[in-house]
C-alpha positions in Angstrom: 14.5 67.0 -8.9 13.5 69.1 -5.9 14.7 72.2 -7.8 12.1 71.6 -10.5 8.9 73.3 -9.8 5.7 71.9 -11.2 2.4 73.6 -11.2 -0.4 72.2 -9.1 -2.3 71.2 -12.2 0.7 69.5 -13.8 1.5 67.6 -10.6 -2.1 66.5 -10.2 -2.2 65.2 -13.8 1.1 63.5 -13.3 -0.1 61.7 -10.2 -3.2 60.7 -12.0 -1.2 59.2 -14.8 1.0 57.3 -12.3 -2.1 55.8 -10.7 -3.4 54.9 -14.1 -0.2 53.2 -15.1 -0.1 51.2 -11.8 -3.7 50.1 -12.4 -2.9 49.1 -16.0 0.1 47.1 -14.8 -2.2 45.3 -12.3 -4.8 44.7 -14.9 -2.3 43.4 -17.5 -0.9 41.0 -14.9 -4.4 39.7 -14.2 -5.0 39.2 -17.9 -1.7 37.5 -18.4 -2.1 35.1 -15.4 -5.9 34.8 -15.3 -5.8 35.3 -11.6 -6.6 38.2 -9.3 -4.6 36.6 -6.5 -1.1 35.5 -7.6 0.6 35.6 -4.2 0.0 36.0 -0.6 0.7 39.8 -1.0 -2.4 40.1 -3.2 -4.8 38.6 -0.7 -3.4 36.3 2.1 -6.7 34.8 3.1 -7.8 33.8 -0.4 -4.3 32.8 -1.4 -3.7 30.3 1.4 -7.3 29.0 1.3 -7.0 28.4 -2.4 -3.7 26.6 -1.8 -5.3 24.3 0.7 -8.2 23.5 -1.6 -5.9 22.8 -4.5 -3.8 20.5 -2.3 -6.8 18.4 -1.3 -8.0 18.4 -4.9 -4.6 17.1 -6.0 -4.6 14.4 -3.3 -8.0 13.2 -4.4 -6.9 13.2 -8.0 -4.0 10.9 -7.2 -6.3 8.6 -5.3 -8.6 8.3 -8.2 -6.0 6.3 -10.1 -5.9 3.8 -7.2 -9.7 3.7 -7.1 -9.8 3.1 -10.9 -7.3 0.2 -10.5 -9.4 -1.2 -7.7 -12.5 -1.2 -9.9 -10.7 -3.0 -12.7 -9.3 -5.6 -10.2 -12.8 -6.3 -8.9 -14.2 -6.5 -12.4 -11.4 -9.0 -13.4 -12.2 -11.1 -10.3 -16.0 -11.0 -11.0 -15.4 -12.0 -14.7 -13.3 -14.9 -13.4 -16.0 -16.1 -11.1 -18.6 -15.9 -13.9 -16.4 -18.0 -16.1 -15.7 -20.5 -13.3 -19.4 -20.8 -12.7 -19.8 -21.9 -16.3 -17.1 -24.6 -15.8 -18.9 -25.8 -12.6 -22.1 -26.1 -14.5 -20.3 -28.1 -17.1 -18.8 -30.4 -14.4 -22.3 -30.9 -13.1 -23.4 -32.0 -16.6 -20.6 -34.5 -16.8 -21.4 -35.9 -13.3 -25.1 -36.3 -14.3 -24.1 -37.9 -17.5 -22.0 -40.4 -15.5 -25.0 -41.0 -13.2 -27.2 -41.8 -16.2 -24.6 -44.2 -17.7 -25.8 -47.7 -16.7 -23.2 -50.2 -15.6 -23.9 -53.8 -16.5 -22.2 -57.2 -16.2 -23.7 -60.1 -18.1 -22.6 -63.6 -19.1 -23.2 -67.3 -18.8 -20.6 -69.7 -17.3 -18.9 -71.7 -20.0 -19.0 -74.9 -17.9 -21.8 -76.6 -16.1 -21.9 -76.1 -12.4 -20.4 -78.9 -10.4 -21.0 -79.2 -6.7 -17.9 -79.3 -4.5 -17.3 -81.9 -1.9 -16.2 -79.2 0.5 -17.5 -75.7 1.2 -16.1 -72.9 -0.8 -15.9 -69.1 -0.5 -16.6 -67.1 -3.6 -15.1 -63.6 -3.5 -16.6 -60.9 -5.7 -16.0 -57.1 -6.1 -19.2 -55.3 -7.1 -18.8 -51.7 -8.0 -15.7 -51.6 -5.8 -17.3 -53.2 -2.8 -16.1 -56.6 -1.6 -18.7 -59.4 -1.4 -18.1 -62.9 0.1 -20.4 -65.8 -0.4 -20.1 -69.2 1.3 -21.1 -72.2 -0.9 -21.8 -75.3 1.2 -20.5 -78.7 0.2 -22.6 -80.6 -2.2 -24.9 -77.6 -2.8 -27.1 -77.8 -5.8 -27.1 -75.1 -8.5 -30.3 -73.6 -7.0 -28.8 -73.6 -3.5 -25.6 -72.0 -4.8 -27.5 -69.3 -6.7 -29.5 -68.6 -3.6 -26.4 -68.3 -1.4 -24.8 -66.0 -4.0 -27.8 -63.7 -4.2 -28.2 -63.6 -0.4 -24.6 -62.5 0.0 -25.0 -59.9 -2.7 -28.2 -58.6 -1.2 -26.7 -58.4 2.3 -23.6 -56.6 1.0 -25.8 -54.1 -0.9 -27.9 -53.4 2.2 -24.7 -53.0 4.4 -23.4 -50.4 1.9 -26.7 -48.6 1.9 -27.5 -49.7 -1.6 -24.3 -48.4 -2.9 -24.4 -50.6 -6.0 -28.1 -51.6 -5.9 -27.4 -55.2 -6.9 -29.9 -57.9 -5.8 -30.7 -61.2 -7.4 -28.0 -61.1 -10.0 -27.3 -64.8 -10.3 -29.6 -67.4 -11.8 -29.5 -70.8 -13.6 -29.8 -71.0 -17.4 -32.7 -72.7 -19.1 -31.0 -76.1 -18.9 -30.6 -75.7 -15.2 -26.9 -76.6 -15.4 -25.0 -73.4 -15.8 -24.9 -70.2 -13.7 -25.9 -66.9 -15.4 -24.8 -63.5 -14.2 -27.0 -60.5 -15.1 -26.2 -57.4 -13.0 -26.7 -53.7 -13.4 -23.3 -53.2 -11.8 -19.7 -53.8 -12.4 -19.0 -57.4 -11.1 -15.5 -58.8 -10.9 -14.0 -61.9 -9.3 -11.3 -61.4 -6.7 -9.5 -64.7 -7.7 -9.5 -67.5 -10.3 -10.8 -70.0 -7.8 -14.0 -68.0 -7.3 -14.6 -68.2 -11.1 -14.0 -71.9 -11.5 -16.1 -72.7 -8.5 -19.1 -71.4 -10.4 -18.2 -72.8 -13.8 -16.8 -69.6 -15.2 -13.7 -69.7 -17.3 -10.7 -68.6 -15.2 -8.9 -65.5 -16.4 -5.4 -64.3 -15.5 -5.1 -61.8 -12.7 -5.2 -58.2 -13.9 -5.2 -54.8 -12.3 -8.7 -53.5 -11.8 -9.9 -50.6 -14.0 -11.1 -48.8 -10.9 -8.2 -49.3 -8.5 -9.6 -52.2 -6.5 -7.4 -55.0 -5.3 -4.8 -56.0 -7.9 -6.1 -59.6 -7.8 -9.5 -58.6 -9.2 -10.1 -60.3 -12.5 -12.9 -60.5 -15.1 -13.8 -63.8 -16.5 -13.8 -64.1 -20.3 -17.3 -65.4 -20.0 -18.5 -62.0 -18.8 -19.1 -58.8 -20.6 -18.9 -55.5 -18.6 -20.3 -52.2 -20.1 -20.5 -48.6 -18.8 -17.3 -48.6 -16.8 -15.1 -47.3 -19.7 -17.7 -44.5 -20.4 -17.7 -43.5 -16.7 -14.0 -43.5 -16.6 -13.8 -41.2 -19.6 -16.3 -38.9 -18.0 -14.2 -38.9 -14.8 -11.2 -37.9 -16.8 -13.2 -35.0 -18.4 -14.3 -33.9 -14.9 -10.6 -33.9 -13.7 -9.6 -31.8 -16.7 -12.4 -29.2 -15.9 -11.0 -29.0 -12.3 -7.6 -28.1 -13.8 -9.2 -25.4 -15.9 -11.0 -24.0 -12.9 -7.7 -23.6 -11.0 -5.9 -22.1 -14.1 -8.7 -19.7 -14.8 -8.7 -18.5 -11.1 -5.0 -17.9 -11.3 -5.3 -15.9 -14.5 -8.1 -13.5 -13.2 -5.6 -10.8 -12.1 -5.3 -7.2 -12.9 -2.1 -5.2 -12.4 -0.8 -7.9 -10.2 -3.9 -8.2 -8.0 -5.8 -11.4 -7.9 -8.9 -11.6 -5.7 -10.0 -15.2 -6.4 -6.8 -17.3 -6.5 -6.6 -17.8 -2.8 -7.3 -16.1 0.5 -4.8 -13.6 2.0 -4.7 -11.5 -1.1 -7.1 -8.8 0.2 -7.1 -5.4 -1.6 -7.4 -2.1 0.3 -8.7 0.9 -1.6 -8.1 4.3 0.0 -10.7 7.1 -0.5 -8.9 9.9 1.2 -5.4 11.1 1.7 -5.2 10.0 5.4 -6.5 6.5 4.7 -9.2 6.9 7.3 -11.8 6.3 4.6 -11.2 3.0 2.8 -12.7 -0.3 1.7 -11.1 -3.7 2.2 -12.0 -6.2 -0.5 -11.5 -9.7 0.8 -10.1 -12.3 -1.5 -11.6 -15.7 -2.0 -10.2 -19.1 -3.1 -12.1 -20.0 -6.3 -9.6 -22.7 -7.3 -10.8 -26.2 -7.4 -9.2 -27.0 -4.0 -10.7 -23.8 -2.6 -14.1 -24.8 -3.7 -13.7 -28.3 -2.2 -13.6 -30.0 -5.6 -11.3 -33.0 -5.7 -10.1 -35.0 -8.6 -11.8 -38.3 -9.3 -9.1 -40.8 -8.5 -8.8 -44.5 -7.5 -8.2 -43.6 -3.9 -10.5 -45.1 -1.2 -13.1 -43.2 0.7 -14.6 -43.8 4.1 -17.8 -45.1 2.7 -16.7 -47.5 0.0 -13.7 -49.5 -1.0 -13.3 -47.6 -4.1 -14.2 -44.1 -3.0 -14.7 -41.8 -5.9 -12.9 -44.1 -8.3 -13.9 -43.0 -11.8 -17.5 -42.4 -11.0 -18.0 -46.2 -10.4 -20.5 -45.8 -7.6 -23.7 -43.8 -8.0 -23.5 -42.7 -4.4 -20.1 -41.2 -5.0 -21.3 -39.4 -8.1 -24.1 -38.0 -6.0 -21.6 -36.8 -3.5 -19.7 -35.1 -6.2 -22.9 -33.4 -7.4 -23.6 -32.2 -3.9 -20.1 -30.8 -3.7 -20.5 -29.0 -7.0 -23.8 -27.5 -5.8 -22.0 -26.3 -2.7 -19.2 -24.8 -4.8 -21.8 -23.1 -7.0 -23.4 -21.5 -3.9 -19.9 -20.3 -2.8 -19.3 -18.7 -6.2 -22.7 -17.0 -6.1 -21.9 -15.6 -2.7 -18.5 -14.4 -3.8 -19.9 -12.8 -6.9 -22.6 -11.1 -4.8 -19.9 -9.7 -2.4 -17.7 -8.5 -5.3 -20.7 -6.9 -7.0 -21.5 -5.0 -3.8 -17.9 -3.9 -3.3 -17.8 -2.8 -7.0 -20.9 -0.7 -6.5 -19.4 1.0 -3.4 -16.1 1.7 -5.1 -17.8 3.1 -8.2 -20.0 5.3 -6.1 -16.9 6.6 -4.2 -15.2 7.2 -7.6 -18.1 9.4 -8.8 -18.2 11.2 -5.4 -14.4 11.8 -5.5 -14.6 13.2 -9.1 -17.4 15.5 -8.1 -15.6 16.6 -4.9 -12.5 17.4 -6.9 -14.6 19.5 -9.2 -16.1 21.3 -6.2 -12.7 22.0 -4.6 -11.2 23.2 -7.9 -14.1 25.5 -8.5 -13.9 26.9 -5.0 -10.2 27.5 -5.4 -10.7 29.2 -8.7 -13.5 31.4 -7.3 -11.1 32.7 -4.7 -8.2 33.5 -7.1 -9.3 33.6 -10.7 -9.9 36.9 -12.5 -13.0 37.8 -14.5 -11.2 38.2 -17.8 -14.2 40.1 -19.4 -14.1 42.6 -16.5 -10.3 42.9 -16.6 -10.4 43.4 -20.4 -13.0 46.2 -19.9 -10.8 47.7 -17.2 -7.8 47.6 -19.5 -9.7 49.4 -22.2 -11.0 52.0 -19.7 -7.6 52.5 -18.2 -6.1 53.0 -21.7 -8.7 55.6 -22.4 -8.0 57.3 -19.0 -4.3 57.2 -19.7 -4.8 58.9 -23.1 -7.0 61.6 -21.5 -4.5 62.0 -18.7 -1.7 62.6 -21.2 -3.9 65.1 -23.0 -4.6 66.9 -19.7 -1.0 67.0 -18.9 -0.3 68.5 -22.3 -2.9 71.2 -21.7 -1.4 72.0 -18.3 2.0 72.4 -19.9 0.5 74.5 -22.7 -0.8 77.0 -20.1 2.7 77.3 -18.6 4.1 78.0 -22.1 1.5 80.8 -22.5 2.8 82.5 -19.4 6.4 82.1 -20.8 5.3 83.9 -24.0 4.0 86.9 -22.0 7.3 87.2 -20.2 9.1 87.4 -23.5 
C-alpha cells in the first residue's frame, strides 16, 4: 500500500469518508440500542453512575412486592377486627336480652303448713346462692314465713343483692298454706326442706345451672326464665367460638396479625433494612379479648359464677368484659389503620423514587433518538457528497493521464 501514491485531494476526501463512516456507525449503534453510553468506554462516569442508580431502583422495585404484601396483610387483619367487632356487638345484645329476661318462681304448697315439735333447717338455693332458714319448734305459719323471708333478705344483702329477693314467702288466703312468689330461681336443696313447709317432695335432680346435685324443684312450683337464659348463654358461647375462628382466618399469605401475639410483621423500606416498620400483632380471639364461655363453674362472688346467665350481677360482669373487649378492638383497629397509612405512604414514595432513579439513569445514558435520526440523515448526505468529491478528485487525475497519452 505504501507504493500507491494518492493525491492530497484524494487522501483528504478518503479521510473525510472514513470519519463519516465512523460517525455513521456510532449513530447507527445509538439508534439500535437507544443509548449514547453502552459501556464504560463510552463515558465511564455516566456509565457507572447509571449502573448504581439502576441497581438502587431495582432493589426498591423488589421491596415494593414486600410492601404490597404488607399492605394486604394489614387490610386482612383490619377487616377481621371489623367483623369481630360486629360479633362482640351481637354478644352484647344477647347479654342484654338475658338481663331483661325475668326469672320467676311461683307456687302454693299442696299441703297445709304443720308446725314441727322440733326446730328445722330449711335449705334453699336462690339464683345459685345457698340460703339457710331456721324454723323454731311450734312456729306458727306467720312466724315461719317471717323466718324464711328474714333469711332470704339477709342472704340477698350478704351477696350484694345478687338475686334481689326479699319477702318471697307468704300465707295463702286461708292462712294455712305457704305461698312462694319470687322474681328469682328458687330451688330446695333437699326433700326435707320441701315437706317442712308443706310442699310436695320431689326426687333429687341435677340442677339446671350446676348447683349442688341435691338441688330439687318441688312439683308445686313453676320456674320460668331459666331456660331462656340458658339458651341465650349457649348462643353467647357459640359467638365466642365464631370470634376465635374468624380471628384465625384473617390471614394473608401466611401472615395473621390478630390471631395471637408474637406474630409481628416487619416491612422493609430500603435494601439495607435500616428503614422499616414493625407491625405488632394482637390477640383478637375470644381468650385474647378476655371473653370466657358461660359455664356452670363457680366464681369468687357467687356459688354459681357465670352459670348460664343465672345471676344479673354476672350478666353485668359479662357486659363489662364485652365493653372492655370492644375498646381493645377499637384500639387495635386504630393502630392498624395508622400502620396502613404509613405503609401506603411509603409505597407511594418508593414508587416515585424508583421513577426518579430510573429517569436519572436514563438521562445519563439514553440517546435522543430524534437527534440521532437527524444525525444519521446528515451523515448519509455527507457520505454521498464525500463519495462525489472523491470521484471528482479521481477524475482530475484521469485528465492528467489523458494528457500524457
